[in-house]
N, C-alpha and C positions, 0 to 999 in steps of 0.2 A: 688528249691532255687534261681534261677535266677529271677523268679517272685517276690519272697519275697524281694530279694534284690532291685529290681526295684521299688517295692512299697514302701520300706523304704525311698529310695532317693526322690521319689515323695512327701511322706509324709513330710520329712523335708524341701523340698522347699517350699510346700504349708504353713507350719507353719511359716517359715521365712517371707514369703510374707505377711502372715495374721498379724504377729507381726509388720512389717514395715508399714502396712497400718494403724494399730491401733495408732501407735506413730505418724505418719503423721496427722491423725485425731485430735489426742490430742494436737499436736503442733499447728494445724490451729486454734482450738477452744480456747485454754488457753494459749499457749506460742508460738507464731509464730516465724518464723525464723528471721524476722526483729526485733522482741522483743529481741531475744538472741544477735543480732548484736548490738542493742542499749544499752544492759545491759553491754556488753564487752566494748563498746565504752566508756560508762560511767564510768566503773571502771578504764579503762586506763587513762581517763582524770582526775579523782579524785586522783589517785596515782601520776600522773605526777605533777598535781598542788600542792597536799599536800607536795611533796618533795621540789618543788620550793618555797613554802611559807615558809616552816620551814628553809629554808637556806638563805632567803632574809632578814630576821630580820627587816622587815618595813612593811608598809601599802600595801596591795596587792589588792586595788580596781581596779587598771588597769588590774591586773591578772584576777580577777572575770569578768571584761567585756570581756577579750579575751576568757575566758571559756565559757561565755554566747553565744558568736558568733560562736565559734567552735561546741558547741551542736546543735545550730540552723542549721549550715551547715550540720552536720552529719544527723540530723533528717529530714526525707522526709516530705516536705510541712510545715516545721516550718517558713522558710524565707518567709516574705510576702512583697510585693511592696505596700507601703503605698499610692500610687497614684491610682492604678487600683485595690486595695484590692484583689490581686490574689497571688497564691503561685509562688515562683521563682523556676523554674526547672533547672536541670543540664545543659541542652543543650540550654539554653536562655541567650541572651547577657545581661550583667548587668553592672551597674555602682555603686561605692561605694563612699560615702561622706568622705572626709578627716577630717571633724570635728566631727561627731557623727558616723561615719562608718556604716550607715544604707545602706542597698543594695536596688537599685531599678532596674526596667527593663530599658535597654538603650533607648528604644523607648518612654517609660513613662517620663524619666527624660528629654529628648530632647524636648518633646511637653511641659512639664512644664516650661523649661527655655524659650522657644519660647514664650508661653502665657504670662509669667512674663514680659519679655522685651517688648511686645506688649502693656501691660497695661501701662508700664512706658513711652513708646514712643508715647502715644496718644498726638496729638496736643492740645487737650482740657486741658491737665494737665500740659504739659511743651512745650513751643515752641522752646527751645534751645536744644532739645535732641540730635541733630546731633553734638553739640559741647562738649557733655559729654558722658562718658563711664559709663552708669548706670549698676548696678550689678543686678543678680538675686539670690534668696535665696534657700537654701536647704529646702525641704518641711517639715523636721523634726526639725532641730536645727537651722534653719534660718542663717546658715553660708553663707556669700555672696561670689558669684564668679563673676569674671568679664565676659563681653560678649564673650571674646575670649577663656575663659575657658569651654564653652559649650562642653560637650563630643560629640564626633563624631564616636569614634571608641571603640571596645570592648578589654579591656585589663584584665590581671590577676590582683590579689590583689596588688602584688608588682609593677605592671606597666612595667615588662620586656617583656612579650610576648603578642603579639597581636593575638586575636582570639585563645585562649588556647583550646587544644583538650579535648574532654570528656574521662576521664580516671577513670574507677571504683575503682582503687586503690589509688586515690588522693582525696583531699578536693575538692568539686565542685567548678569550676571557678578558680582553681589554676593551675599553671604552674609546680609545683614539685621542683622548683629551691630554692635556699637559698634566703631568703627575702631581706636582706642587706639594709633594711630601717633604717635611723638614729633614735635613741631613742628620745623621748620627755619626760622631757627636754634633750637637747643635752648634751652628755657626752664624745662625741669622738668615741664611739663605735657604731656597727651596729648590727641589728638583725640576729641571726644565725639559727632561725627556718626556716622551710620551708614555702613557700608562703602561707599565712594563712589570713582568714578574721579578722576584728576587729583591735583593737590597739595592737601594739606590747607589750610584757609583760616587766616588769622592767628589766634592764640591769643585766645580771647574772655574768658579768666579776668580777674577783677578783683583788682588788687594795688595796694598803698599804696606810692608811690614819690615821691621828691623830684626836683626839676629838676636840670639837669646842674651847675649852680653851687652847688647845696645852699643856696641863700639862701631860696627860697620854702618854704612849709610843704607837707609831704607830703599829696598828694591821692589818691584811689582812681581808677584807671585801667585801661584793658584791657592785659593782659599784652603784647600785640602792639604797643602804642603807650605803653609805659611810660616810653620816653625822651622827655622833653619839655622845652620851654624856657620860662622865666618872662619873657623878653625884656628883663630887666635887664642892665645893663653887666656884664661878666664880672669884671673887677677883679684878675685874677691877673697877677703880676709876670712879664714876658717874659723871653726868655733873655738880652736885653742887660743886664738888671739895673737899668735906670734908668726905664723906662715901665711901665705897666700895660695889660692888654688892654681896649680900649674896644668890642669887639664884643659883640653880645647874647648872652646865656647860651647855650653851645653844647656839643656833645659833642666828646670827644677833646682833643688839644693845642691849645694857641692858636697862631694864625698867627704867622709872623714879624713882628717890629716893623717897621711901615711907615715910621717917621721916619728922618731924616737927621741925622748929627752928625759932627764933626771927630774922626778917630781916626788914631793913629800906626801905622806899619807894625810888622812883628815886630821888626826891628833898631832902630827908633826913630828913624831918620834923616829919614824924610819924613812929612808930615801931610796927610791928604786927607778931603774930606767923602764919606762913604759911609753906606749903610743900617746902621741899628742891628742888623739881622738877621745881618749878616756883619761883625763887628768884627775878625776875624783876617784880615790880608792882607799879602802880601809885595811889596815893591819890586823893581826890576830890577838894583839895584846888587849886585856882589860884595862879600863881606864885607870882605876885605883886611886883616883883623888879623893881627898878627904871631904866629906859633905859638910854643910854648915852647922849640923848638930855637933860635930867634933867627935862622934863616938862611931860612926860607920864610914865607909868608903863606897866610891861609885863603883857598881858592878856592870856597867855597860861596856861594849866592846868599843874600840877606837871610834870616837864621835867628835863632832865639831860643837863649839858653843859651850856654855856653862852646863855643869852637870845637874842642876835643880836641887830642890829640897829633899830632905830624908823622908822615904816612903812610910816610916813608922811615926812620923810627927803628926800632931792634931788629934781630932777625935777619931777613935776607932771602935768598930762594933764587935760584939761577941760573935761566936761562930753561927748562932742561929739569926743574929741580925736584929734581936728585940731590944737589946740594951746597948747604949754607947757609953764609952769611958774616955777620960782624959788623962793620959798616963804619959810618963817619959818614954823616950824611944828605947831605952834599955830594958824596959819591962814588957812582958807579954800580956795580952789581954785575957783576963780569966773569963770562965763560963759563967752564965747567968743563973743556972740551976733550973730554969723553966723548961717545959717540953720543947722538943725541936720544932714540930709542926711543919716541916718541909714537905712538900708533895713528892711522893716516891716516883720511881720510873713507871709504875702502872698508870699514873695520872689521876688516879681515883682516891687512894687512901694517903694519909699523912704519916709522917715518922712519929712514933709514940715514945721515944727515948728523950732523955734530958739533953739540954744543950750540949753538944760534943764537937770535937774537932774531927776532921776527916769526913768522907762520904758516909751517907745514911746506908743502912743495910736493906737487902731486897725485900719486897713485900710478902710476908708469909701469911697473910690472913686468907682464910678459906671463904670462897664465893661460889655461887651457882654460875657456872660458865656455860655459854652455848658455843657450839663448834662454828666454824666459819661458813658452813653451808646452811646452818640453822635447823638441821634435822634432829641433832641430839643435844642433851644438856647433861652437866656433870658437876659435882661439887669437888673442888681442888684448889690448891693455893693460887693466889692471885698472879704471882709472877710466872707461872708456868702456862704457855699456850695450850689450847685444847683443839686437836684436829682428830676428826673421826676417821674411819676406814671406808666410808662410802664414796664410791667413784662416780664422778659427775657424768651423766648421760646426755647432756645437751650437745647439740651440733655446733661446731665451731664456725667462724665466720666464712670458711670455705664451703659450707653447706653439704660436706661430704663425710667428714670424720667426726667421731665423738670426742668430748674433751678428756675423759678418762682420768682426770686428776682427782686426787683424795681430797675430800673435803673442800670442794670448790665453792667459791663464794658467789658464783653466777656471772662475774665478769670474766669469762673465759678468755685466755690468752690466744693470740692469733696461732693458726695452724703451723706447726714446725716442719711439716713434710713437704717434699719438693713436688711441684705440680706434675712435671714429667709428661704433659700432653704434647702431642706433635703439633707444631706451629703450621701456619697457613703455607710455609714454604715447602712442606713435607720432607725437609731435610734435617731439621733439627728439633729439639724438644724444648720446652719452656723450662728455664732454669730457675724460675721465681718459686717462692713459697706457694703452697696450695691455696688457691683463691677462687672466687666467684667470677662469673662473666668470661668474656673472651680474653685470651692471653694477648700479651703485648706483640707487635709485629716483630718479626725476625730483624735483629739489627745488623745481621751479616750482609755482605755484598759479594757477588760473584762476577768473576771476569769472563765475558763472552768475547771470543776471538773469531777472526776471519780464517780463511783456509791457510794463508801463509803466516798467520800469526803476527803481522805487523800492525794491525788495527785492533784496539782493544777497547771494549766499553764497559762500565761497571753498572750493573743491575742489581736491584734487591734480590736477596736470596728466594728462590723459588720461581722467580720470573724468567730464569734462563731457559726453561722448557718451552715457553710460549713466544718469547721475543725472537724476532729475526737476528741473524748474525749480522755484525756491522758490515757495511758497504765499504770494502776496501778500495782506495784509489791507486793501489799499486797495479802494474801491468803484469798479466799472466806470463811466467817464464818458461812454461812447457814447450818443448820442441814440436814442430808441426808433424802430423801423422800422415798427411796426403803427399802428392807429388810436387807441391809447390815448395820453394826453397824457404820461404818465410811465412809465419803464421799471421793472421789478422789480429790487430792490436785489440785486446779486450782486457777488462779488469779482473782482478783476482776473484775466484769463484769456487764453489764446492762441486764436486762431481766431475764428470767429463767435460771437456772443452766443447763449446758450441760447434756445430758443423761448419766447416770452411765454406764461405760464401764468395770466394774469389772466383772469377771467370776460369773455366777449365783450360781454354787456349791450347788444346790438343789440335793437331792437324788432321782433318778428315780426308776421306778418299777423293772428294771433289776438289780439295786444295783449300778450302776455307778453315778458319779455326773455330773450335767448339765454343759457343758463346754462353752456355749455360753455367749455372754454379757447379763448384767442384762436386764430384759424385764419387769420390774414391771411398767414402765411409757411409754409404747409404744403409739404412735399416731396412731389411728385406723380411717379410713375414713368411715363416715356414709353415707349410701345410702338409698333411698326410704323412706325418713323421711316425705317427703311432695309431695303430688301428685298435679300436675299442673291442674288448672281449665280448661284451653283451650290453644290454640296455641298463644294466645296473652300474656300469662303470661310467663315472662323470667325466664328461669331456675336458680336457686339460686346456689351459690358456694357450693361445698360439705363441710360439717362440720367434724372436726377432733375432736375426743375425746381421752383422755388419760386413758388408761385402761392397766391391767396386763394380758399378754398373757401367755397361758400354755407353759410349757418347751416342745421344739421340741422333736421328736423321737430320741432315742439314737444313736448316730453315731460312737460309739466306734468300731474300726475294729476287727472282729473275724475271723480267718482263717477258711475256708470251702472249702472242695473239691468237684468238679464238679461231675455229675452222671457217665460220662465216664472215671473218674479218669485221666484227662488230666493235670490239674493244681489245685493248692490250691490259692484261692484268698481271701483277707480280705473283709468281708461284714459288713455293718453297723450292730450293735447289734439288732435292730429291725427287720431286714429282713435276719437273719443268718439262712438259710435253704439250702438243697441240690439244686443245680441249674444247668442248661444246659449252657455249655460255648459257645454253637452255632457253634463249630467246627465239622468236619466230625469225625464219630466214629474211622476210621483208623485201626480198627482190621483186621487182615490177614484172607481172606476167604479160603474155602477148596481148591480152584483152585490153591492156592499158587501164584497167579499172581496179584490179585487185593485185595483192602480193602474196609471195610464196609463204604458206602458213606451216612449212615443215619446221622442226626444230633445227637449231644452227647446225649446218652441214657444210662439207666440202663442195665447192662449185668449180667445175673445169672452166678455166679462162679461155675466151675466143675472141676474135678480133671484133666480133658484133658486140661483145659484152666486156670491151676493154675498160669502161668506165666503172665496173664493179657493182653497177646498180640494176642491171638487167638479169632477168632469170637465165639460168643455164640449163643443160640438159638433165642435171640431177634434180631441178625444181619440180614442183607439182604442175598439173595442167588445170585451168579454170573451167569448172563444171557448173557454175552458178548461173542463175537467171539474171536478166538485165535489171539493175537496181538504180538506174538513173532517174532523177526526179522528173515527174510529169508535169504538164502545165497546170497552173493554179485552177482547181475545181475539177480536174479530170480524175476520177477515182480508179481508172483502168490501168493495168499493167502493159508494159511493152511485150508484144507477141514474139519478139525475137530473143534468142539467148544473149549472154553477155557479149557485148560487141564494142569495138571502138566507134567514135563519131556520135551524131544525134539520132535519136529515135524517130520512126515515121509518125505522121498525124493520126489521131484516134478518130475512127469512123463509126463508133457504136452509139447506140441511142440511150438517152438518160430517162428515167422514170422519176418525175418529181411532182409534188403537190403545188398548187398555186398559193397566192398570198393568204387567201381566206381559207385554206386547207380543206376546201370543199370538193375541189375537182383534181383529177389527175392528168397530167400533161406528159407527152412524149416528145423530146426535143433531142436533136442531133448534138452530141458531145462537142464536136469541133466548133458548131455555132455558139454554144453557150460559153465556151471557154475564150473565144475570140471576141465576144460581144463586149461593148462599153457598159456603163451603169444604166443609162437610159434604155438601151436595147435590151438588157437583162430584164429590166423592170416590166417592159411590154411582153417579152417572151413568157414569163412566169405568170402573167395576169390572165384570168379565165373570162374576163370582159363582162362579168355579171355584177349586180349591186353588192356592196360590202354588207355581210351579215352582222357585223358587230354593233352593239349598242353604245350610245354615247352615255356620259355620266349623268345626263338628265333623264335617261330611260327611253329615248327615241333611237331608232335605227339610223346608222350612217347612210347618207344619200350618195356617197362617192362610189366609183367603179372599183372593183377588186384592186387593192393597193397593198404596199409594204408599210411597215411602220405603224404608228398609232393614227387613229382617226382625227380629223379637225374638230375643234370644240365649238364652233360657231353654228349652233342648231337653229335652223329656220322654221321649225314647226310652230304653229299658232297654238296658245293654251289660254285658258280662262283664268283671270286673276280676280279674287274676291277680298273683301274687307275683312276685318278681324270679327265682325258679327255676322259674317256670311250673308249679308242682305244685298250689298252692291256687288256686281261682277262686271269684267272687261276682257277682252281678247287682246293679248300681246304676244310678240315674238319670244320664243323660249330662250334664245341666247341673252336677250335683255334682262330677262328674270334672273338667269344665272349670274350675269354680271352686277346685278343689284341697281340697274338704272331706272326701273319703273316700280312704283309702289301705289296702293290704293288705300286712302284713308277714310274712317267713317265719318258721316255728316252729322247735322244737329239732331235729325229724327232718330238716327240710331242711338245717340247718346240719351235722348228722352226716353226711348224704350228701355234702355239699360237701367235708368233711374227708377222707372215705374216697376220693373221686375224686381229690383232690389227691395223696394218698399213693400211689395207683396211678400216677398220672401221672409222680411223682418216681422210683418204681421202675423204670418203662420207660425214663426218661431215664438212670438209672444203669446199667442193663443195656446200653443202646446205647452208652455211653461206655466200658464194659469192653470190649465186642465191637470197638469201633474200636482200642482199645489192643492187643487180640490180633492184630488184622489188621495193624497197623503193625509189631508185633514179628516176624511171620512174614515180612513183606516184607524187613526188616532181615536176618534170617537167611538168606533166599534170595539177598540181594545179597552177603553176606559169603561164601557158598558159591561163588558165581560167581567171585569174586575169588581164592579159594584153589585153584580147579581142581576137577575132578570126582574125587573120591575114593570109592572103595568103602567103604560103612560095613559093617564086620565086626561084625554085631550076633549075639548069641547068640539062640537060638531061645527061651529063656526070658525074654529082654528085649524081644521084640516087642511094641509097643504096639498096643492094639485101640482103633480110633477109634470115639467115641461118635456116635450119630445125633443129628439136630436135635431131635427130640422129647425125648430123654433130657436134652439140654442145657437147653432152655427150657420144660419142661413146667411147672416150679413158677411161673415167672413168668406163664405164660398162665392157669393155672388159678386163681390166687388172685384177680385182677379178675373173673373171670367168677362166682365164688361170692360176691364182694361185691355185685355188680350184682343177682344173684338174691336175696340177703337183702334189699336195699333195696326191690326191686319187691314182695316179700312183705309 
């Protein structure tokens, strides 16, 4: 039963593992985990934006842009940097344009801005670059930024957090805080979404607002759609002043009046039917009214108001402007006779004719002229330009082609040739004029389709070679190629359909159904198809063919008992026969002590072995010695072979040492094993004195015994005082226990005092002797320094040196007498 239970647990665990493996393979081939995540994200965004759109009551174009950027942010590899044509990853620093919200790598946009400013700052194109702050454009929308606005740091979308951390639960490059950017156009509110890419959606705040014509009652609406029309006629008076606006309620000024009416011209001479929107019009007739002078008429075309004074009245100047005359309007102004002196067209010389009417002549004065490039000079009329034939050899701003213009002033024009370099997409060429630096990104987009063509994504040109095809959510419609009637459901894909993973379910010869996966289209490796002609011929790659494999042997478990009836194990159906479990037989032999050690084998059942636990004729015979346990202390074996029942008593002699290990004793084994503790103590004792020493150093007085010796030593020892003068006999055990002690008396203390005094006197004498020796050495040294001089001593001043005995006899005799007194 335990084996069956264990087998069932293992079977369930294997089935669960196999089911999980099949599901993982299915998901990896047709419905990946990232696909599930994308489907869920798409559903969430669709539902969110649908509700948002239905409640705004307005144009949701900005909302669709936000939705597009959100989809690209969630989809791995969808965001592409247009400068390097590479995917924007989660952990890379990025920059977002505030005009088109396109995302670029921070390093790429910095290089782009630097190159753009370098092109503008070239001295060949602009000599005054230091005086102006030239902008640089966005690579996509050409929105211009100032030089100081070049990005240098990595911020999140809303610009609050620098270097936002990578969080798998947030939108990539987002800080996770509330956006709080002002809506565009500004309405006074701020975006309440979390930090997000792309433009902010329309303002969702609720405000109470009236219609355009202010006739309808104010209603609550979304702030982004607060401008609304009640669809009633406007009714406002038009600019013609005669009709009212009949258009439905609208924003802004009313349209011009569409009606037609008869209207007079400005001068009032003619009448015509015209639109009310343009009541002011002029006819083609000249006014012709008589001016106040009475000599001339008004030459203006149809006009309103008075004609004004005669233009020939008042003071008038001569043609050169030097003299003024007051003449009637009927007379012309005469010339003054002075030189004209008007500056000619050359701007250098003046007209040398007398005051005249009409334009001055061209300047004919000869001057030394320098050509435009400044390399040649020539004397020629002032009004003629001088251009030499020298061609400019300077490099244009493209840094590739020469100017080649005749007599160039040095400010060479931009290169007029086409760039023609292949763009980063490798599909198109740059159509711009020849320029320096990197070309602009390819503005084209390419459609990338799935296999069935129902799912399409737009990617930048050149990205179609590296980006994966879109994951289509349409089911594959190809018919099955195996024996099953229907194919497993899987999504649209390229290439062949995945192998069928449905159970085979064909009926085997044993009657069971084949449980393995379908094997009608298995790939089999072909070998030995071609024999190489020699070692020089390279071996070809093995070919795989698709063929139907036969069903494997039936693996349905069937319970089968082993030969020795030890266990019942489930065996596969194709090999369900009696088997040996490889265990020992384990049946009890006739000796009643051992079991059969043969491998699991068949045993013939008999009446005596009906219980199934006794040995049969096929079992082995016991040939072992008797291994039954002996009595405690008996080291001998049983003399009989393996037998049932108790063993006989042991009659052998034991050779052991006594307690003190000095004597060898021979004792009968039976006596020793049957004796109690006291009897064993007496049997093992040699009856001699114990040779062991006590801690005090004396020998143990007990008879040969086991264990440690007693510590109460009764030996007599002599006890002395500290000065070794007094002594006393005491028992050794009392000294060890510290019960007895011998102190010094008064005489001992007096002798110690005298000995100390003698020692101090000796030390003092030795110190004085050392001082005298040092003084003598010092005097001898001083005498050697002064030189040898004869000491003139008087006879009566000669010193007699004392002997050593005379010097130290007192110091020697005092201690000797002291010691003698003490001894007495």
